[in-house]
KEFIRO-974535 format. One line per field, with one value per atom (N, C-alpha, C): residue in three letters; chain; atom name; y, x, z. Coordinates in steps of 0.1 Angstrom, whole numbers, m for minus. Example, Ala and Ser with C-alpha at 12.3 -4.5 7.8 and 13.67 -1.06 7.14 Angstrom:
type = [ALA_ALA_ALA_SER_SER_SER]
mol = [A_A_A_A_A_A]
atom = [N_CA_C_N_CA_C]
yy = [m57_m45_m33_m22_m11_0]
xx = [132_123_132_128_137_129]
zz = [78_78_78_71_71_79]
***
This chain:
type = [MET_MET_MET_SER_SER_SER_ALA_ALA_ALA_ALA_ALA_ALA_VAL_VAL_VAL_THR_THR_THR_SER_SER_SER_CYS_CYS_CYS_GLY_GLY_GLY_ALA_ALA_ALA_PRO_PRO_PRO_SER_SER_SER_PRO_PRO_PRO_SER_SER_SER_SER_SER_SER_ALA_ALA_ALA_SER_SER_SER_GLY_GLY_GLY_THR_THR_THR_GLY_GLY_GLY_GLY_GLY_GLY_GLY_GLY_GLY_GLU_GLU_GLU_ILE_ILE_ILE_THR_THR_THR_TYR_TYR_TYR_VAL_VAL_VAL_SER_SER_SER_TYR_TYR_TYR_GLY_GLY_GLY_GLY_GLY_GLY_GLU_GLU_GLU_GLN_GLN_GLN_HIS_HIS_HIS_LEU_LEU_LEU_PRO_PRO_PRO_LEU_LEU_LEU_VAL_VAL_VAL_MET_MET_MET_SER_SER_SER_LEU_LEU_LEU_VAL_VAL_VAL_ASP_ASP_ASP_ALA_ALA_ALA_GLU_GLU_GLU_LEU_LEU_LEU_SER_SER_SER_GLU_GLU_GLU_PRO_PRO_PRO_TYR_TYR_TYR_SER_SER_SER_ILE_ILE_ILE_PHE_PHE_PHE_THR_THR_THR_TYR_TYR_TYR_ARG_ARG_ARG_TYR_TYR_TYR_PHE_PHE_PHE_VAL_VAL_VAL_TYR_TYR_TYR_LEU_LEU_LEU_TRP_TRP_TRP_PRO_PRO_PRO_GLN_GLN_GLN_LEU_LEU_LEU_THR_THR_THR_PHE_PHE_PHE_LEU_LEU_LEU_ALA_ALA_ALA_PHE_PHE_PHE_ASP_ASP_ASP_ALA_ALA_ALA_LYS_LYS_LYS_GLU_GLU_GLU_GLY_GLY_GLY_LYS_LYS_LYS_CYS_CYS_CYS_VAL_VAL_VAL_GLY_GLY_GLY_THR_THR_THR_VAL_VAL_VAL_VAL_VAL_VAL_CYS_CYS_CYS_LYS_LYS_LYS_MET_MET_MET_GLY_GLY_GLY_GLU_GLU_GLU_HIS_HIS_HIS_ARG_ARG_ARG_GLY_GLY_GLY_ALA_ALA_ALA_PHE_PHE_PHE_ARG_ARG_ARG_GLY_GLY_GLY_TYR_TYR_TYR_ILE_ILE_ILE_ALA_ALA_ALA_MET_MET_MET_LEU_LEU_LEU_VAL_VAL_VAL_VAL_VAL_VAL_LEU_LEU_LEU_LYS_LYS_LYS_PRO_PRO_PRO_TYR_TYR_TYR_ARG_ARG_ARG_GLY_GLY_GLY_ARG_ARG_ARG_GLY_GLY_GLY_ILE_ILE_ILE_ALA_ALA_ALA_THR_THR_THR_GLU_GLU_GLU_LEU_LEU_LEU_VAL_VAL_VAL_THR_THR_THR_ARG_ARG_ARG_SER_SER_SER_ILE_ILE_ILE_ARG_ARG_ARG_VAL_VAL_VAL_MET_MET_MET_MET_MET_MET_GLU_GLU_GLU_SER_SER_SER_GLY_GLY_GLY_CYS_CYS_CYS_GLU_GLU_GLU_GLU_GLU_GLU_VAL_VAL_VAL_THR_THR_THR_LEU_LEU_LEU_GLU_GLU_GLU_ALA_ALA_ALA_GLU_GLU_GLU_VAL_VAL_VAL_THR_THR_THR_ASN_ASN_ASN_LYS_LYS_LYS_GLY_GLY_GLY_ALA_ALA_ALA_LEU_LEU_LEU_ALA_ALA_ALA_LEU_LEU_LEU_TYR_TYR_TYR_GLY_GLY_GLY_ARG_ARG_ARG_LEU_LEU_LEU_GLY_GLY_GLY_PHE_PHE_PHE_ILE_ILE_ILE_ARG_ARG_ARG_ALA_ALA_ALA_LYS_LYS_LYS_ARG_ARG_ARG_LEU_LEU_LEU_TYR_TYR_TYR_ARG_ARG_ARG_TYR_TYR_TYR_TYR_TYR_TYR_LEU_LEU_LEU_ASN_ASN_ASN_GLY_GLY_GLY_VAL_VAL_VAL_ASP_ASP_ASP_ALA_ALA_ALA_PHE_PHE_PHE_ARG_ARG_ARG_LEU_LEU_LEU_LYS_LYS_LYS_LEU_LEU_LEU_LEU_LEU_LEU_PHE_PHE_PHE_PRO_PRO_PRO_ARG_ARG_ARG_PRO_PRO_PRO_ASP_ASP_ASP_PRO_PRO_PRO_GLY_GLY_GLY_LEU_LEU_LEU_PRO_PRO_PRO_PRO_PRO_PRO_MET_MET_MET_MET_MET_MET_ILE_ILE_ILE_GLY_GLY_GLY_SER_SER_SER_GLU_GLU_GLU_ARG_ARG_ARG_ASP_ASP_ASP_ASP_ASP_ASP_GLN_GLN_GLN_GLN_GLN_GLN_ILE_ILE_ILE_ASP_ASP_ASP_SER_SER_SER_PRO_PRO_PRO_TYR_TYR_TYR_LEU_LEU_LEU]
mol = [A_A_A_A_A_A_A_A_A_A_A_A_A_A_A_A_A_A_A_A_A_A_A_A_A_A_A_A_A_A_A_A_A_A_A_A_A_A_A_A_A_A_A_A_A_A_A_A_A_A_A_A_A_A_A_A_A_A_A_A_A_A_A_A_A_A_A_A_A_A_A_A_A_A_A_A_A_A_A_A_A_A_A_A_A_A_A_A_A_A_A_A_A_A_A_A_A_A_A_A_A_A_A_A_A_A_A_A_A_A_A_A_A_A_A_A_A_A_A_A_A_A_A_A_A_A_A_A_A_A_A_A_A_A_A_A_A_A_A_A_A_A_A_A_A_A_A_A_A_A_A_A_A_A_A_A_A_A_A_A_A_A_A_A_A_A_A_A_A_A_A_A_A_A_A_A_A_A_A_A_A_A_A_A_A_A_A_A_A_A_A_A_A_A_A_A_A_A_A_A_A_A_A_A_A_A_A_A_A_A_A_A_A_A_A_A_A_A_A_A_A_A_A_A_A_A_A_A_A_A_A_A_A_A_A_A_A_A_A_A_A_A_A_A_A_A_A_A_A_A_A_A_A_A_A_A_A_A_A_A_A_A_A_A_A_A_A_A_A_A_A_A_A_A_A_A_A_A_A_A_A_A_A_A_A_A_A_A_A_A_A_A_A_A_A_A_A_A_A_A_A_A_A_A_A_A_A_A_A_A_A_A_A_A_A_A_A_A_A_A_A_A_A_A_A_A_A_A_A_A_A_A_A_A_A_A_A_A_A_A_A_A_A_A_A_A_A_A_A_A_A_A_A_A_A_A_A_A_A_A_A_A_A_A_A_A_A_A_A_A_A_A_A_A_A_A_A_A_A_A_A_A_A_A_A_A_A_A_A_A_A_A_A_A_A_A_A_A_A_A_A_A_A_A_A_A_A_A_A_A_A_A_A_A_A_A_A_A_A_A_A_A_A_A_A_A_A_A_A_A_A_A_A_A_A_A_A_A_A_A_A_A_A_A_A_A_A_A_A_A_A_A_A_A_A_A_A_A_A_A_A_A_A_A_A_A_A_A_A_A_A_A_A_A_A_A_A_A_A_A_A_A_A_A_A_A_A_A_A_A_A_A_A_A_A_A_A_A_A_A_A_A_A_A_A_A_A_A_A_A_A_A_A_A_A_A_A_A_A_A_A_A_A_A_A_A_A_A_A_A_A_A_A_A_A_A_A_A_A_A_A_A_A_A_A_A_A_A_A_A_A_A_A_A_A_A_A_A_A_A_A_A_A_A_A_A_A_A_A_A_A_A_A_A_A_A_A_A_A_A_A_A_A_A_A_A_A_A_A_A_A_A_A_A_A_A_A]
atom = [N_CA_C_N_CA_C_N_CA_C_N_CA_C_N_CA_C_N_CA_C_N_CA_C_N_CA_C_N_CA_C_N_CA_C_N_CA_C_N_CA_C_N_CA_C_N_CA_C_N_CA_C_N_CA_C_N_CA_C_N_CA_C_N_CA_C_N_CA_C_N_CA_C_N_CA_C_N_CA_C_N_CA_C_N_CA_C_N_CA_C_N_CA_C_N_CA_C_N_CA_C_N_CA_C_N_CA_C_N_CA_C_N_CA_C_N_CA_C_N_CA_C_N_CA_C_N_CA_C_N_CA_C_N_CA_C_N_CA_C_N_CA_C_N_CA_C_N_CA_C_N_CA_C_N_CA_C_N_CA_C_N_CA_C_N_CA_C_N_CA_C_N_CA_C_N_CA_C_N_CA_C_N_CA_C_N_CA_C_N_CA_C_N_CA_C_N_CA_C_N_CA_C_N_CA_C_N_CA_C_N_CA_C_N_CA_C_N_CA_C_N_CA_C_N_CA_C_N_CA_C_N_CA_C_N_CA_C_N_CA_C_N_CA_C_N_CA_C_N_CA_C_N_CA_C_N_CA_C_N_CA_C_N_CA_C_N_CA_C_N_CA_C_N_CA_C_N_CA_C_N_CA_C_N_CA_C_N_CA_C_N_CA_C_N_CA_C_N_CA_C_N_CA_C_N_CA_C_N_CA_C_N_CA_C_N_CA_C_N_CA_C_N_CA_C_N_CA_C_N_CA_C_N_CA_C_N_CA_C_N_CA_C_N_CA_C_N_CA_C_N_CA_C_N_CA_C_N_CA_C_N_CA_C_N_CA_C_N_CA_C_N_CA_C_N_CA_C_N_CA_C_N_CA_C_N_CA_C_N_CA_C_N_CA_C_N_CA_C_N_CA_C_N_CA_C_N_CA_C_N_CA_C_N_CA_C_N_CA_C_N_CA_C_N_CA_C_N_CA_C_N_CA_C_N_CA_C_N_CA_C_N_CA_C_N_CA_C_N_CA_C_N_CA_C_N_CA_C_N_CA_C_N_CA_C_N_CA_C_N_CA_C_N_CA_C_N_CA_C_N_CA_C_N_CA_C_N_CA_C_N_CA_C_N_CA_C_N_CA_C_N_CA_C_N_CA_C_N_CA_C_N_CA_C_N_CA_C_N_CA_C_N_CA_C_N_CA_C_N_CA_C_N_CA_C_N_CA_C_N_CA_C_N_CA_C_N_CA_C_N_CA_C_N_CA_C_N_CA_C_N_CA_C_N_CA_C_N_CA_C_N_CA_C_N_CA_C_N_CA_C_N_CA_C_N_CA_C_N_CA_C_N_CA_C_N_CA_C_N_CA_C_N_CA_C_N_CA_C_N_CA_C_N_CA_C_N_CA_C_N_CA_C_N_CA_C_N_CA_C_N_CA_C_N_CA_C_N_CA_C_N_CA_C_N_CA_C_N_CA_C_N_CA_C_N_CA_C_N_CA_C_N_CA_C_N_CA_C_N_CA_C_N_CA_C_N_CA_C_N_CA_C_N_CA_C_N_CA_C_N_CA_C_N_CA_C]
yy = [m43_m38_m26_m14_m8_6_15_25_34_49_55_80_79_96_106_121_134_143_158_169_178_186_185_201_213_216_214_224_219_214_200_196_204_201_204_190_195_175_178_161_156_155_148_147_144_149_145_141_137_128_128_128_129_111_109_103_102_96_101_113_113_132_138_140_155_148_162_153_148_137_136_137_145_149_139_132_121_129_124_126_120_124_115_120_118_110_122_136_151_149_144_147_145_147_147_154_163_171_154_150_139_128_126_115_114_121_118_123_119_118_104_97_86_73_79_74_74_86_80_75_72_64_55_42_33_28_34_38_34_37_32_22_25_11_m6_m2_m18_m26_m33_m47_m47_m48_m42_m29_m27_m19_m19_m2_m2_10_6_18_35_41_58_46_40_36_30_17_14_19_31_40_47_51_62_52_38_27_30_30_27_41_58_66_75_71_74_70_57_50_43_52_48_60_70_82_78_75_78_68_55_40_53_64_61_70_73_86_83_98_103_106_100_111_115_124_138_152_146_148_166_170_185_193_193_197_206_190_189_195_189_189_179_167_155_148_145_131_115_114_97_83_88_73_69_63_58_44_49_31_41_26_24_12_7_5_4_m10_m8_m18_m20_m25_m29_m44_m46_m60_m70_m72_m87_m102_m107_m123_m131_m147_m144_m131_m132_m124_m122_m112_m98_m87_m82_m75_m73_m74_m56_m52_m43_m54_m48_m54_m38_m43_m29_m39_m29_m32_m30_m15_m10_0_m4_5_6_17_22_31_34_47_39_62_63_52_49_41_48_58_63_73_69_68_55_43_30_31_25_20_22_39_55_49_40_38_39_50_50_46_32_23_19_14_11_19_29_46_46_43_46_33_19_7_13_18_10_26_34_46_41_32_26_16_5_m7_5_12_25_21_34_27_18_3_m5_m5_m10_m16_m11_12_18_15_15_7_m10_m14_m26_m39_m37_m47_m57_m76_m88_m84_m84_m87_m77_m79_m72_m84_m87_m91_m84_m87_m81_m93_m91_m99_m96_m102_m100_m107_m102_m114_m118_m132_m141_m136_m128_m121_m108_m101_m89_m89_m99_m101_m88_m71_m62_m60_m64_m64_m71_m84_m99_m95_m87_m89_m76_m64_m53_m61_m66_m70_m80_m89_m96_m86_m75_m73_m62_m63_m54_m71_m84_m92_m104_m97_m106_m122_m131_m142_m150_m155_m164_m175_m167_m179_m183_m183_m188_m186_m198_m192_m190_m181_m182_m183_m195_m197_m185_m176_m171_m159_m152_m145_m127_m131_m119_m117_m106_m105_m112_m106_m115_m124_m133_m151_m151_m141_m140_m145_m155_m160_m151_m156_m140_m148_m143_m149_m142_m141_m141_m135_m125_m123_m119_m127_m123_m117_m100_m100_m102_m107_m111_m106_m100_m89_m90_m90_m105_m97_m110_m109_m119_m110_m118_m126_m140_m151_m149_m153_m151_m159_m171_m183_m172_m169_m162_m150_m151_m139_m124_m116_m104_m97_m91_m83_m80_m73_m61_m51_m39_m33_m23_m14_m5_m4_1_7_m5_m11_m25_m33_m31_m39_m25_m23_m9_m15_m19_m24_m33_m43_m54_m56_m60_m70_m80_m74_m94_m94_m103_m111_m114_m109_m110_m105_m111_m103_m98_m101_m90_m80_m74_m59_m53]
xx = [30_36_42_50_56_54_63_63_75_67_78_80_76_82_73_78_64_68_68_68_55_56_39_49_38_34_39_45_48_36_31_19_17_11_6_10_19_17_10_11_2_11_26_37_49_60_73_85_86_104_115_127_139_141_142_151_163_175_179_190_194_198_182_181_170_156_151_135_123_118_108_91_86_71_61_52_38_24_18_7_m5_m20_m31_m28_m41_m43_m52_m50_m59_m70_m73_m78_m74_m81_m80_m65_m61_m42_m37_m39_m34_m26_m38_m38_m31_m26_m16_m5_m4_12_13_1_m2_4_m10_m6_13_12_26_38_35_40_45_29_32_29_24_24_46_52_64_76_67_82_68_55_50_48_47_46_30_26_6_6_m2_m5_m25_m21_m34_m46_m56_m67_m69_m71_m80_m83_m96_m113_m101_m88_m85_m82_m71_m73_m79_m89_m106_m114_m114_m120_m111_m98_m93_m91_m91_m91_m100_m111_m122_m129_m127_m137_m133_m112_m111_m94_m102_m90_m83_m88_m80_m64_m67_m56_m48_m47_m33_m29_m20_m9_4_14_25_33_44_60_64_66_70_93_101_113_102_102_101_115_127_134_131_132_132_120_107_93_84_90_89_80_73_63_76_77_94_81_71_68_50_46_31_24_16_4_m7_m9_m25_m32_m41_m53_m69_m68_m88_m88_m97_m105_m120_m130_m138_m137_m153_m157_m150_m143_m137_m140_m147_m146_m154_m164_m166_m155_m147_m137_m131_m131_m128_m114_m112_m96_m91_m77_m78_m66_m63_m58_m48_m31_m21_m25_m27_m31_m19_m7_m1_10_27_34_46_48_68_72_81_90_102_109_118_126_132_146_160_164_167_165_155_146_146_152_153_158_158_161_161_156_153_147_134_125_116_108_102_84_98_81_79_88_81_69_76_70_57_50_35_33_40_30_24_33_29_16_14_7_m5_m1_m20_m26_m19_m17_m25_m21_m21_m41_m38_m59_m63_m61_m66_m77_m61_m64_m77_m76_m84_m96_m91_m110_m115_m108_m110_m112_m99_m99_m88_m90_m89_m72_m69_m55_m57_m43_m44_m34_m37_m30_m25_m17_m15_m7_m8_7_19_32_39_44_60_65_75_75_86_96_100_114_115_104_110_113_130_131_128_133_129_116_109_89_90_96_94_103_109_125_110_113_102_87_80_71_73_85_86_95_98_100_89_76_61_58_57_50_45_44_39_40_35_44_36_45_37_27_12_0_0_2_m1_10_12_20_5_5_m1_10_2_13_11_21_20_11_8_m4_0_12_12_13_6_5_24_27_46_46_44_43_45_52_58_46_54_45_39_36_30_30_31_33_23_8_0_6_5_13_5_3_m10_m3_m10_m10_m20_m15_m31_m28_m43_m38_m43_m37_m36_m56_m60_m72_m77_m85_m91_m101_m90_m105_m111_m125_m138_m141_m137_m137_m133_m118_m110_m128_m126_m136_m127_m134_m126_m121_m113_m100_m108_m109_m114_m110_m113_m113_m105_m96_m91_m108_m112_m127_m137_m135_m148_m134_m123_m116_m116_m125_m115_m137_m151_m159_m159_m151_m155_m146_m151_m146_m139_m130_m112_m106_m104_m105_m89_m82_m67_m57_m43_m44_m26_m29_m14_m21_m35_m41_m46]
zz = [m80_m94_m91_m102_m105_m118_m115_m121_m124_m135_m137_m132_m140_m135_m144_m135_m143_m133_m144_m135_m130_m119_m110_m109_m108_m97_m83_m70_m60_m48_m45_m37_m24_m22_m15_m2_7_16_27_27_43_50_46_59_47_53_45_51_50_53_45_50_45_41_26_29_16_21_7_9_1_m6_m6_m5_m7_m2_2_11_m2_13_m4_4_m2_1_2_9_2_6_m4_m5_m10_m3_m11_m24_m29_m43_m40_m46_m43_m58_m65_m79_m89_m101_m114_m114_m114_m112_m114_m104_m104_m105_m109_m129_m132_m142_m155_m145_m138_m120_m124_m118_m113_m127_m136_m156_m163_m163_m165_m154_m146_m138_m141_m138_m141_m156_m164_m175_m184_m177_m185_m174_m158_m152_m153_m154_m155_m164_m164_m171_m181_m170_m178_m180_m194_m197_m193_m186_m178_m189_m193_m198_m184_m193_m184_m172_m184_m170_m157_m160_m150_m135_m140_m133_m131_m130_m127_m120_m120_m113_m97_m97_m86_m77_m80_m77_m75_m83_m81_m70_m69_m57_m46_m45_m31_m37_m37_m37_m23_m17_1_4_m6_m10_m21_m23_m33_m34_m30_m29_m33_m35_m46_m34_m40_m31_m43_m35_m47_m40_m53_m48_m48_m34_m30_m38_m33_m45_m56_m61_m78_m85_m80_m75_m90_m79_m89_m88_m92_m89_m89_m77_m82_m74_m73_m70_m65_m66_m65_m54_m52_m52_m52_m58_m63_m57_m55_m45_m41_m38_m34_m27_m16_m4_m6_m4_m1_m2_m1_m3_m6_m3_m17_m3_m10_m7_9_16_25_38_34_43_34_44_40_28_23_19_11_12_4_m1_m10_m26_m33_m29_m40_m57_m63_m76_m81_m78_m82_m74_m80_m68_m76_m76_m89_m81_m86_m77_m89_m93_m100_m102_m111_m108_m98_m105_m97_m77_m79_m60_m57_m64_m54_m46_m39_m15_m11_m5_m2_9_8_11_10_m1_m5_m13_m10_m20_m7_0_19_26_23_34_25_10_0_7_7_11_17_37_46_48_40_42_32_28_21_34_41_53_57_66_74_75_64_58_59_50_51_64_73_91_98_98_103_89_81_76_80_84_89_76_73_63_72_67_72_67_53_47_35_31_19_8_m6_m12_m26_m28_m39_m55_m62_m74_m78_m78_m83_m90_m95_m108_m98_m103_m95_m98_m110_m110_m107_m100_m94_m81_m80_m68_m56_m63_m54_m43_m57_m51_m44_m47_m32_m23_m22_m6_m2_m3_m6_m1_2_3_18_18_23_38_37_47_58_47_56_54_60_66_56_40_34_36_26_21_13_9_m6_m10_m11_m6_m23_m32_m44_m53_m62_m75_m91_m96_m104_m123_m126_m135_m152_m154_m168_m168_m157_m147_m156_m164_m166_m181_m193_m201_m212_m205_m213_m209_m205_m199_m188_m181_m165_m160_m145_m134_m126_m121_m102_m92_m78_m69_m66_m59_m55_m35_m32_m20_m10_5_11_28_33_45_54_65_74_83_89_102_113_121_131_140_146_146_157_168_184_177_190_184_193_187_194_205_201_215_230_224_240_244_265_271_265_267_258_269_269_283_291_303_313_311_310_311_327_326_339_347_344_349_359_342_349_365_363_374_385_386_400_402_396_405_406_401_413_424_431_445_443_442_441_453_465_475_476_473_472_476_487_497_497_473_469_468_471_462_468]
***
């Protein structure tokens, strides 16, 4: 999904990266002061309407999976990603619910950075996969997720309230084959006697 704009005071950055014409600062969701920024962006840019309860559901249960991007010079919130994770049909999976970057800031790698940060947290938390829905007409989003390794798992007909179809996109994390023996660690090798003329 995608969204809009809003001004705010200077954020305390978790990290920053220069992109395009100005520096973009990325921050993790920091509490109630960030909620209006997220809501403003999403409401302005995405096709689906959400209630404040929907936003609170995500940011209160999974605050570590919401990130915001700020134009450091303007002091303006220019992008956000909102996600969740949990058990689904026997798999622990992440879900990208909303992704928004203001139009003047698109094409500068901001969406990629926001999604990458959320995926990293999901992987570190033990997720086996990440899913999301994107409008079949949203070529920019489909290209972005394709570059990040997502595949089109299913077409969902008339998924959105505006009647547009969606693709369910999925990113699978590599898992070790349970049938393979575990790799030996260096210290274990040192404990073993290996009879080889090459060692």
